[in-house]
N, C-alpha and C positions, 0 to 999 in steps of 0.2 A: 503493499500499500503506499510506503513511503516514496518508491520512484514515481508512482502516480501523481502524489501531491507535488513533488519536484516539478515534474513535467507541467502539470497544471500552473503552478507558480511560474515557470518560465515563461510559458505561453502567454499568461496575463501580462508579464513584465514587457515582453516583446510587443504585445497588442497595443498597450498603455503608451509605449514609446511611440510607436508608429502614429497613433491617434494625436499625440502630444506634438510632435513635429510637423505632422500634417496641417496642423492648425495655426502654424506659426504666422507671425505677422509679415515675415520675409516674402511669403509667397501671396500674400494679399496685397498685391500692388495694383491700386485703382488707378487707371489712365487719367492723365490730365484732360480737361476739356480744352478745346482749340485755342480760345483765348488765354488760357494759362499757359500753354505750351509757348504761343507767340511772345508772352511777356516774360518768360522764364529766362531769358538770356538777351544779351545785344546780338545784333546780326550785322554780318558784312557780307556786300555782295562780292561773289568769287567766281561767278561764271554766268554766262548768258549764252542760249542756244537759239537758232532759229528754227522755222517750221520744218526743215529738212534735218534737224538734228545736230546741226554743225555749230560749232563753237563759233562765238561773236565776240570781236573785241570789246571790252568794257567801253572802251572810248568811241565805238560806232554811234553814229547819230541816233540810230533807232534804239539804243538802250542806255546811252549815257545819262538820260534824266532819271534812271531807275537805280544807278549805282551809289553805293555810299555805305555809311555806318547806320543802323537803324536802331532806335531805342523805343521800344513800346512797354510803357508803364501800366502796372495793374490798375491804375486810376482810369484808364481810357484815353491818356493822352500820349503823344509820340513826338520824337525829335528825330530827324534825320539830316546827316551831315555829309558833305562830299568826302572823298578818300583823303583830301589835304585839311580835313577837319573844319572846312567853312560851312557855315549853315546852309542847309538845303530847304527844309520845309518843318512845320510843326503844326499840331492841332490835335484832332481826336481822332480815335480809330476804334473799330470793331471787326470781330469775326463772327460770321453767322453760326448759329447754333449747331448746323450740320456740318461745319468746318470747310464748306465749299467756297466761300468767298472772304475777301478782306475788304473793309471800307476804309479810306482815310478821307478826312475832311480838314484839308490843310487851310491855316488861318494865318493872317497876318498878325504883328505884335499887338495891334488893338483889338484882336479877337474876331475880325471879319473874315468871313470865308472866302478864300480865293479860288478854290476847286475842290471837287469831290471826285475820288477815283475809287472805283469797285474792280476788283481783280479776281480771277479765278484761282484759286488754290490748288496746286497740284500736288504738293508735297508740305506737310507740316507735323515734323518729329522734332525731337530735341537735338538731332544732329543737321537737320535740312529745313529750309523753308523756300519753297519755290512757287512762283506764281507766274500767271501768262498775262501778257499784254499784247493789243491787237494795234497795228500801224493805222487801220482803219476799222471802225466798229462795224461798217457794213460788209466787211470781208473777213470772216473768220478762218480763212485759208491761209492768211498771212499773219504770222505772230512770232513773238519772242519769249522765251522763258527765262525769267530772271532768277537765279540761283544764290540763295544766301546761306551762310554756314554760321555757327555760333563763333563769336570773337570775345577776347577778354580786353579789347580796346575800349579805354574809359572814355565816358561821354565827355566832349569837350564843355567848357563852362562859358 
């Protein structure tokens, strides 16, 4: 009878251990909502691709206006700087609940709206933020994908 008790105790110990570790917090990673992902880091434009999948120079006239360092804050405001740290735009931002579009409302220093831009999000992870821009809103066959990756670049003051 003693061997049966030892076997039962050993099985209960193993079962308890498995249950304990399967309920660990490490396995319970709740994904961030899209807006949280965008605000989780500063972003740097690192690449652009055309509708043929070819790399486009970041100085190309079709993409240069989308190139820079972007800082999306959790309070719904943003600042974007050129790669030389000169100011580009500031204002308000949002990401749709389904994570498919990002909207920025650029404002001047007085808070007046300069423009609103809505772009399709292709990728939004903690490693990459890519969106698509069209050179002609009526022609969806010609576009550029603007690729951003996280950066440790501090926001200019």
